[in-house]
VEXMARMI-807269 format. One record per atom (N, C-alpha, C): residue number from 1; residue in one letter; chain; atom name; x, y, z. Coordinates in steps of 0.1 Angstrom, whole numbers, plus 5000, padded with zeros to 4 digits. Each point is the difference from the previous one (the first is absolute). Layout:
[NUM,"A","A","CA",[X,Y,Z]],
...
END
This chain:
[1,"M","A","N",[4891,5102,4994]],
[1,"M","A","CA",[4996,4986,4997]],
[1,"M","A","C",[5009,4991,5009]],
[2,"P","A","N",[4994,4990,5006]],
[2,"P","A","CA",[5008,4991,5008]],
[2,"P","A","C",[5010,4992,4991]],
[3,"P","A","N",[5012,4999,5005]],
[3,"P","A","CA",[5010,4993,4992]],
[3,"P","A","C",[4996,4986,4994]],
[4,"P","A","N",[4993,4992,5008]],
[4,"P","A","CA",[4996,4987,4994]],
[4,"P","A","C",[4992,5002,4987]],
[5,"A","A","N",[4991,5010,5000]],
[5,"A","A","CA",[4992,5003,4989]],
[5,"A","A","C",[5008,5005,4988]],
[6,"L","A","N",[5012,5007,5002]],
[6,"L","A","CA",[5008,5004,4989]],
[6,"L","A","C",[5006,4987,4994]],
[7,"Y","A","N",[5005,4991,5008]],
[7,"Y","A","CA",[5005,4987,4994]],
[7,"Y","A","C",[4990,4993,4992]],
[8,"L","A","N",[4988,4998,5006]],
[8,"L","A","CA",[4989,4993,4993]],
[8,"L","A","C",[4996,5008,4988]],
[9,"G","A","N",[4999,5013,5000]],
[9,"G","A","CA",[4997,5008,4989]],
[9,"G","A","C",[5010,4998,4988]],
[10,"G","A","N",[5013,4999,5004]],
[10,"G","A","CA",[5010,4998,4990]],
[10,"G","A","C",[4998,4986,4993]],
[11,"L","A","N",[4997,4990,5008]],
[11,"L","A","CA",[4998,4987,4995]],
[11,"L","A","C",[4988,4999,4991]],
[12,"L","A","N",[4989,5007,5004]],
[12,"L","A","CA",[4988,5000,4991]],
[12,"L","A","C",[5002,5008,4987]],
[13,"M","A","N",[5007,5011,5001]],
[13,"M","A","CA",[5003,5008,4988]],
[13,"M","A","C",[5009,4992,4991]],
[14,"G","A","N",[5010,4993,5006]],
[14,"G","A","CA",[5009,4991,4992]],
[14,"G","A","C",[4992,4989,4993]],
[15,"Y","A","N",[4990,4995,5007]],
[15,"Y","A","CA",[4991,4989,4994]],
[15,"Y","A","C",[4993,5006,4987]],
[16,"G","A","N",[4995,5012,5002]],
[16,"G","A","CA",[4993,5007,4989]],
[16,"G","A","C",[5009,5003,4988]],
[17,"I","A","N",[5013,5004,5004]],
[17,"I","A","CA",[5010,5002,4989]],
[17,"I","A","C",[5003,4988,4992]],
[18,"D","A","N",[5001,4989,5008]],
[18,"D","A","CA",[5002,4987,4993]],
[18,"D","A","C",[4989,4996,4991]],
[19,"R","A","N",[4988,5003,5004]],
[19,"R","A","CA",[4988,4997,4991]],
[19,"R","A","C",[5000,5009,4988]],
[20,"A","A","N",[5004,5012,5001]],
[20,"A","A","CA",[4999,5010,4989]],
[20,"A","A","C",[5012,4998,4991]],
[21,"I","A","N",[5012,4998,5005]],
[21,"I","A","CA",[5012,5000,4991]],
[21,"I","A","C",[5005,4986,4997]],
[22,"H","A","N",[4996,4990,5008]],
[22,"H","A","CA",[5004,4986,4997]],
[22,"H","A","C",[5016,4999,5000]],
[23,"F","A","N",[5006,5004,5011]],
[23,"F","A","CA",[5014,4998,5002]],
[23,"F","A","C",[5003,4985,5000]],
[24,"P","A","N",[5012,4997,4997]],
[24,"P","A","CA",[5004,4986,5001]],
[24,"P","A","C",[5000,4996,5015]],
[25,"A","A","N",[4997,4988,5003]],
[25,"A","A","CA",[5000,4995,5014]],
[25,"A","A","C",[5014,5000,5006]],
[26,"V","A","N",[5001,5002,5013]],
[26,"V","A","CA",[5012,5000,5007]],
[26,"V","A","C",[5002,4985,5004]],
[27,"Q","A","N",[5009,4993,4994]],
[27,"Q","A","CA",[5003,4986,5004]],
[27,"Q","A","C",[5014,4997,4998]],
[28,"F","A","N",[5006,4994,5010]],
[28,"F","A","CA",[5014,4996,5000]],
[28,"F","A","C",[5002,4988,5009]],
[29,"P","A","N",[5011,4993,4998]],
[29,"P","A","CA",[5003,4988,5008]],
[29,"P","A","C",[5002,5005,5015]],
[30,"G","A","N",[4993,4993,5009]],
[30,"G","A","CA",[5002,5004,5014]],
[30,"G","A","C",[4990,5010,5005]],
[31,"S","A","N",[4991,5005,4991]],
[31,"S","A","CA",[4991,5011,5004]],
[31,"S","A","C",[4990,4995,5011]],
[32,"V","A","N",[4997,4988,5001]],
[32,"V","A","CA",[4991,4995,5011]],
[32,"V","A","C",[5007,5001,5013]],
[33,"W","A","N",[5013,4996,5000]],
[33,"W","A","CA",[5008,5001,5012]],
[33,"W","A","C",[5002,5015,5005]],
[34,"L","A","N",[5003,5008,4990]],
[34,"L","A","CA",[5002,5014,5003]],
[34,"L","A","C",[4987,5007,5005]],
[35,"T","A","N",[4989,4997,4994]],
[35,"T","A","CA",[4987,5005,5004]],
[35,"T","A","C",[4997,4996,5014]],
[36,"S","A","N",[5003,4987,5003]],
[36,"S","A","CA",[4997,4995,5014]],
[36,"S","A","C",[5009,5006,5010]],
[37,"L","A","N",[5012,5002,4997]],
[37,"L","A","CA",[5010,5006,5009]],
[37,"L","A","C",[4996,5015,5003]],
[38,"L","A","N",[4997,5007,4989]],
[38,"L","A","CA",[4996,5014,5002]],
[38,"L","A","C",[4987,5001,5009]],
[39,"A","A","N",[4990,4991,4997]],
[39,"A","A","CA",[4988,5001,5007]],
[39,"A","A","C",[5002,4996,5015]],
[40,"V","A","N",[5007,4990,5003]],
[40,"V","A","CA",[5003,4996,5014]],
[40,"V","A","C",[5007,5011,5007]],
[41,"F","A","N",[5011,5005,4994]],
[41,"F","A","CA",[5008,5010,5007]],
[41,"F","A","C",[4992,5013,5002]],
[42,"G","A","N",[4992,5004,4989]],
[42,"G","A","CA",[4991,5012,5002]],
[42,"G","A","C",[4990,4998,5011]],
[43,"L","A","N",[4993,4989,5000]],
[43,"L","A","CA",[4990,4997,5011]],
[43,"L","A","C",[5007,5000,5013]],
[44,"L","A","N",[5011,4994,5001]],
[44,"L","A","CA",[5008,4999,5013]],
[44,"L","A","C",[5003,5014,5005]],
[45,"L","A","N",[5005,5009,4991]],
[45,"L","A","CA",[5003,5013,5004]],
[45,"L","A","C",[4988,5008,5005]],
[46,"V","A","N",[4989,4999,4993]],
[46,"V","A","CA",[4988,5007,5004]],
[46,"V","A","C",[4995,4995,5014]],
[47,"V","A","N",[4999,4987,5001]],
[47,"V","A","CA",[4995,4994,5013]],
[47,"V","A","C",[5010,5004,5012]],
[48,"L","A","N",[5013,4998,4998]],
[48,"L","A","CA",[5009,5003,5011]],
[48,"L","A","C",[5000,5015,5003]],
[49,"A","A","N",[4999,5008,4990]],
[49,"A","A","CA",[5000,5015,5003]],
[49,"A","A","C",[4987,5003,5007]],
[50,"A","A","N",[4989,4995,4996]],
[50,"A","A","CA",[4987,5003,5006]],
[50,"A","A","C",[5000,4995,5015]],
[51,"L","A","N",[5005,4988,5002]],
[51,"L","A","CA",[5001,4995,5014]],
[51,"L","A","C",[5009,5008,5009]],
[52,"Q","A","N",[5011,5005,4994]],
[52,"Q","A","CA",[5009,5009,5007]],
[52,"Q","A","C",[4994,5013,5004]],
[53,"L","A","N",[4992,5006,4990]],
[53,"L","A","CA",[4993,5012,5003]],
[53,"L","A","C",[4989,4998,5011]],
[54,"R","A","N",[4994,4989,4999]],
[54,"R","A","CA",[4989,4997,5010]],
[54,"R","A","C",[5006,4998,5014]],
[55,"R","A","N",[5012,4993,5001]],
[55,"R","A","CA",[5006,4998,5013]],
[55,"R","A","C",[5005,5014,5006]],
[56,"A","A","N",[5004,5009,4991]],
[56,"A","A","CA",[5005,5013,5005]],
[56,"A","A","C",[4988,5009,5002]],
[57,"R","A","N",[4988,4996,4997]],
[57,"R","A","CA",[4988,5008,5002]],
[57,"R","A","C",[5000,5013,4993]],
[58,"T","A","N",[5005,4999,4988]],
[58,"T","A","CA",[4999,5012,4991]],
[58,"T","A","C",[4992,4996,4987]],
[59,"T","A","N",[4997,5010,4993]],
[59,"T","A","CA",[4990,4998,4989]],
[59,"T","A","C",[5006,4992,4988]],
[60,"L","A","N",[4992,4993,4993]],
[60,"L","A","CA",[5003,4993,4988]],
[60,"L","A","C",[4996,5009,4988]],
[61,"M","A","N",[4991,5010,5003]],
[61,"M","A","CA",[4994,5008,4990]],
[61,"M","A","C",[5010,5011,4996]],
[62,"P","A","N",[5003,5002,4987]],
[62,"P","A","CA",[5010,5010,4997]],
[62,"P","A","C",[4995,5014,5001]],
[63,"H","A","N",[4987,5003,5001]],
[63,"H","A","CA",[4995,5013,5001]],
[63,"H","A","C",[4998,5004,5015]],
[64,"R","A","N",[5004,4992,5009]],
[64,"R","A","CA",[4999,5003,5014]],
[64,"R","A","C",[5014,5002,5006]],
[65,"A","A","N",[5001,5008,5010]],
[65,"A","A","CA",[5013,5003,5006]],
[65,"A","A","C",[5006,4988,5008]],
[66,"A","A","N",[5012,4997,4996]],
[66,"A","A","CA",[5007,4989,5008]],
[66,"A","A","C",[5004,5005,5013]],
[67,"S","A","N",[4998,4992,5010]],
[67,"S","A","CA",[5004,5004,5014]],
[67,"S","A","C",[5014,4995,5004]],
[68,"T","A","N",[5005,4990,4992]],
[68,"T","A","CA",[5013,4994,5003]],
[68,"T","A","C",[5008,4998,4988]],
[69,"L","A","N",[5013,5003,5000]],
[69,"L","A","CA",[5008,4998,4989]],
[69,"L","A","C",[5007,4986,5002]],
[70,"L","A","N",[4996,4991,4991]],
[70,"L","A","CA",[5005,4986,5000]],
[70,"L","A","C",[5013,4999,4992]],
[71,"T","A","N",[5011,4995,5006]],
[71,"T","A","CA",[5013,4999,4993]],
[71,"T","A","C",[5006,4987,5001]],
[72,"T","A","N",[4993,4990,5005]],
[72,"T","A","CA",[5005,4986,5002]],
[72,"T","A","C",[4991,4991,4992]],
[73,"G","A","N",[5003,4987,5000]],
[73,"G","A","CA",[4992,4990,4993]],
[73,"G","A","C",[5001,5003,4985]],
[74,"V","A","N",[4989,4999,4993]],
[74,"V","A","CA",[5000,5002,4986]],
[74,"V","A","C",[5002,5015,4996]],
[75,"F","A","N",[4998,5008,5010]],
[75,"F","A","CA",[5003,5015,4998]],
[75,"F","A","C",[5015,5003,5000]],
[76,"A","A","N",[5008,4990,5005]],
[76,"A","A","CA",[5014,5002,4999]],
[76,"A","A","C",[5005,4997,4986]],
[77,"M","A","N",[4993,4992,4993]],
[77,"M","A","CA",[5004,4997,4986]],
[77,"M","A","C",[4995,5010,4990]],
[78,"S","A","N",[4988,5006,5002]],
[78,"S","A","CA",[4994,5009,4991]],
[78,"S","A","C",[4992,5010,5008]],
[79,"R","A","N",[5001,5013,4996]],
[79,"R","A","CA",[4991,5010,5007]],
[79,"R","A","C",[4985,4998,4996]],
[80,"N","A","N",[4998,4993,4989]],
[80,"N","A","CA",[4987,4998,4995]],
[80,"N","A","C",[4997,4985,4997]],
[81,"P","A","N",[5000,4991,5010]],
[81,"P","A","CA",[4999,4986,4997]],
[81,"P","A","C",[4986,4997,4994]],
[82,"I","A","N",[4990,5007,5004]],
[82,"I","A","CA",[4986,4997,4995]],
[82,"I","A","C",[4999,5004,4985]],
[83,"Y","A","N",[5005,5011,4996]],
[83,"Y","A","CA",[5000,5004,4986]],
[83,"Y","A","C",[5009,4991,4992]],
[84,"L","A","N",[5011,4996,5006]],
[84,"L","A","CA",[5008,4990,4993]],
[84,"L","A","C",[4993,4987,4998]],
[85,"G","A","N",[4993,4995,5010]],
[85,"G","A","CA",[4992,4988,5000]],
[85,"G","A","C",[4989,5001,4990]],
[86,"F","A","N",[4993,5011,5000]],
[86,"F","A","CA",[4989,5002,4990]],
[86,"F","A","C",[5006,5000,4985]],
[87,"S","A","N",[5011,5006,4999]],
[87,"S","A","CA",[5007,5001,4986]],
[87,"S","A","C",[5003,4986,4996]],
[88,"L","A","N",[5006,4992,5009]],
[88,"L","A","CA",[5003,4986,4996]],
[88,"L","A","C",[4988,4992,4997]],
[89,"L","A","N",[4989,5002,5008]],
[89,"L","A","CA",[4988,4993,4997]],
[89,"L","A","C",[4994,5004,4987]],
[90,"A","A","N",[5000,5013,4996]],
[90,"A","A","CA",[4995,5004,4987]],
[90,"A","A","C",[5008,4995,4989]],
[91,"I","A","N",[5013,4999,5001]],
[91,"I","A","CA",[5008,4995,4990]],
[91,"I","A","C",[4998,4985,4998]],
[92,"A","A","N",[4998,4993,5012]],
[92,"A","A","CA",[4997,4986,4999]],
[92,"A","A","C",[4986,4997,4994]],
[93,"A","A","N",[4991,5009,5002]],
[93,"A","A","CA",[4987,4998,4994]],
[93,"A","A","C",[5001,5002,4985]],
[94,"A","A","N",[5007,5010,4996]],
[94,"A","A","CA",[5002,5003,4985]],
[94,"A","A","C",[5007,4988,4994]],
[95,"L","A","N",[5011,4994,5006]],
[95,"L","A","CA",[5007,4989,4995]],
[95,"L","A","C",[4991,4987,4999]],
[96,"S","A","N",[4992,4999,5010]],
[96,"S","A","CA",[4991,4988,5000]],
[96,"S","A","C",[4990,5000,4989]],
[97,"Q","A","N",[4996,5013,4996]],
[97,"Q","A","CA",[4991,5001,4989]],
[97,"Q","A","C",[5007,5001,4986]],
[98,"H","A","N",[5014,5000,5001]],
[98,"H","A","CA",[5008,5001,4987]],
[98,"H","A","C",[4997,5014,4993]],
[99,"S","A","N",[4997,5010,5009]],
[99,"S","A","CA",[4995,5013,4995]],
[99,"S","A","C",[5011,5011,4998]],
[100,"T","A","N",[5003,5003,4988]],
[100,"T","A","CA",[5009,5011,4997]],
[100,"T","A","C",[4994,5013,5005]],
[101,"G","A","N",[4987,5002,4997]],
[101,"G","A","CA",[4993,5013,5004]],
[101,"G","A","C",[5000,5002,5015]],
[102,"M","A","N",[4998,4989,5007]],
[102,"M","A","CA",[5000,5002,5015]],
[102,"M","A","C",[5014,5003,5005]],
[103,"L","A","N",[5010,4994,4994]],
[103,"L","A","CA",[5014,5003,5004]],
[103,"L","A","C",[5003,5015,4996]],
[104,"L","A","N",[4997,5004,4988]],
[104,"L","A","CA",[5002,5014,4996]],
[104,"L","A","C",[4993,5010,5009]],
[105,"M","A","N",[4988,4997,5004]],
[105,"M","A","CA",[4993,5009,5009]],
[105,"M","A","C",[5005,5001,5014]],
[106,"Q","A","N",[5008,4991,5004]],
[106,"Q","A","CA",[5007,5001,5013]],
[106,"Q","A","C",[5010,5011,5001]],
[107,"L","A","N",[5005,5004,4988]],
[107,"L","A","CA",[5010,5011,5000]],
[107,"L","A","C",[4994,5013,5004]],
[108,"P","A","N",[4988,5005,4995]],
[108,"P","A","CA",[4994,5012,5005]],
[108,"P","A","C",[4995,4999,5014]],
[109,"V","A","N",[4995,4988,5004]],
[109,"V","A","CA",[4996,4998,5014]],
[109,"V","A","C",[5012,5001,5009]],
[110,"L","A","N",[5011,4994,4997]],
[110,"L","A","CA",[5012,5002,5009]],
[110,"L","A","C",[5005,5014,5000]],
[111,"W","A","N",[4999,5007,4989]],
[111,"W","A","CA",[5003,5014,5000]],
[111,"W","A","C",[4991,5008,5009]],
[112,"V","A","N",[4987,4998,5000]],
[112,"V","A","CA",[4991,5007,5009]],
[112,"V","A","C",[5003,4997,5014]],
[113,"I","A","N",[5001,4987,5003]],
[113,"I","A","CA",[5003,4996,5014]],
[113,"I","A","C",[5013,5006,5005]],
[114,"H","A","N",[5011,5000,4992]],
[114,"H","A","CA",[5013,5005,5003]],
[114,"H","A","C",[5000,5015,5002]],
[115,"S","A","N",[4995,5007,4990]],
[115,"S","A","CA",[5001,5014,4999]],
[115,"S","A","C",[4989,5008,5008]],
[116,"H","A","N",[4989,4994,5002]],
[116,"H","A","CA",[4989,5007,5007]],
[116,"H","A","C",[4996,4994,5013]],
[117,"V","A","N",[4997,4987,5001]],
[117,"V","A","CA",[4995,4994,5012]],
[117,"V","A","C",[5012,4999,5010]],
[118,"I","A","N",[5011,4994,4996]],
[118,"I","A","CA",[5011,4999,5010]],
[118,"I","A","C",[5006,5013,5003]],
[119,"A","A","N",[5001,5009,4990]],
[119,"A","A","CA",[5006,5013,5003]],
[119,"A","A","C",[4992,5008,5010]],
[120,"A","A","N",[4987,4999,4999]],
[120,"A","A","CA",[4991,5007,5010]],
[120,"A","A","C",[5001,4994,5014]],
[121,"E","A","N",[5001,4986,5000]],
[121,"E","A","CA",[5001,4994,5013]],
[121,"E","A","C",[5014,5003,5007]],
[122,"E","A","N",[5010,5000,4991]],
[122,"E","A","CA",[5013,5003,5006]],
[122,"E","A","C",[5002,5015,5005]],
[123,"A","A","N",[4993,5009,4993]],
[123,"A","A","CA",[5000,5014,5005]],
[123,"A","A","C",[4993,5001,5013]],
[124,"F","A","N",[4989,4992,5002]],
[124,"F","A","CA",[4994,5000,5013]],
[124,"F","A","C",[5009,4994,5011]],
[125,"H","A","N",[5006,4989,4996]],
[125,"H","A","CA",[5009,4993,5010]],
[125,"H","A","C",[5012,5009,5004]],
[126,"E","A","N",[5005,5007,4991]],
[126,"E","A","CA",[5011,5010,5003]],
[126,"E","A","C",[4995,5010,5010]],
[127,"Q","A","N",[4988,5005,4998]],
[127,"Q","A","CA",[4995,5010,5009]],
[127,"Q","A","C",[4996,4994,5013]],
[128,"Q","A","N",[4995,4988,5000]],
[128,"Q","A","CA",[4995,4994,5013]],
[128,"Q","A","C",[5011,4994,5008]],
[129,"F","A","N",[5011,4994,4994]],
[129,"F","A","CA",[5010,4993,5007]],
[129,"F","A","C",[5014,5006,5000]],
[130,"G","A","N",[5001,5011,4992]],
[130,"G","A","CA",[5013,5008,5000]],
[130,"G","A","C",[5012,4992,4998]],
[131,"E","A","N",[5010,5002,5009]],
[131,"E","A","CA",[5013,4994,4999]],
[131,"E","A","C",[4999,4984,4999]],
[132,"A","A","N",[4991,4994,5008]],
[132,"A","A","CA",[4999,4986,4999]],
[132,"A","A","C",[4996,4995,4986]],
[133,"W","A","N",[4992,5008,4993]],
[133,"W","A","CA",[4996,4997,4986]],
[133,"W","A","C",[5013,5002,4991]],
[134,"Q","A","N",[5007,5010,5002]],
[134,"Q","A","CA",[5012,5003,4992]],
[134,"Q","A","C",[5010,4988,5001]],
[135,"Q","A","N",[5002,4996,5012]],
[135,"Q","A","CA",[5009,4989,5002]],
[135,"Q","A","C",[4995,4987,4993]],
[136,"Y","A","N",[4988,4997,5002]],
[136,"Y","A","CA",[4994,4988,4994]],
[136,"Y","A","C",[5001,5001,4984]],
[137,"R","A","N",[4996,5012,4995]],
[137,"R","A","CA",[5001,5002,4986]],
[137,"R","A","C",[5014,4998,4994]],
[138,"N","A","N",[5010,5005,5007]],
[138,"N","A","CA",[5013,4999,4996]],
[138,"N","A","C",[5006,4985,5000]],
[139,"R","A","N",[4994,4992,5008]],
[139,"R","A","CA",[5005,4986,5001]],
[139,"R","A","C",[4991,4990,4993]],
[140,"T","A","N",[4988,5003,4996]],
[140,"T","A","CA",[4991,4991,4994]],
[140,"T","A","C",[4995,5005,4987]],
[141,"R","A","N",[5000,4992,4990]],
[141,"R","A","CA",[4996,5004,4987]],
[141,"R","A","C",[4985,5001,4999]],
[142,"R","A","N",[4995,5008,4991]],
[142,"R","A","CA",[4986,5002,4998]],
[142,"R","A","C",[4993,4987,4995]],
[143,"W","A","N",[5006,4993,4991]],
[143,"W","A","CA",[4994,4987,4995]],
[143,"W","A","C",[5008,4988,5005]],
[144,"L","A","N",[5012,4998,4995]],
[144,"L","A","CA",[5008,4989,5004]],
[144,"L","A","C",[5014,5004,5002]],
END
C-alpha cells in the first residue's frame, strides 16, 4: 500500500472511531497555531524533499529503486523527510478536526511506516549504497 494511503486510511479510520465511540474533542489553547505550524512544516518538508529528489533524478516512489543516495538538504536533517512531513500533516489534520480517534490512529500508522515501510527501504539502501549508506545512517536520524 502506498504510504500516503496509509496516512489517509488512518485518518479515515480515526474518523470512524470518533463517530462510533464519541471521544471528547481535542481542544486546547493555541491549537490553531500548533496545527498551522505542523501543517506548514509538514508540507514544506514534503515539497523540499520531492524537489531535491527530482533534481537528483532519482525516484520519489518508495517501491522503485533509488539511483542516488541523498544526504544533503532536508535529507541531512532526517533520513525520511517525506514520511516525517506526511506524519506532521496527518497530525495537523487530526488536530484541525479536534479528532481524538484520528490522533490515536496515527500511532499504528507510524508503527507500520517505521517498522515495515522504512525498514524495507533502509535494507535496500544498505544493499545498494553500502558504506556510504552506513556513514549516512550513523550521522542522520531516521526521523529527527
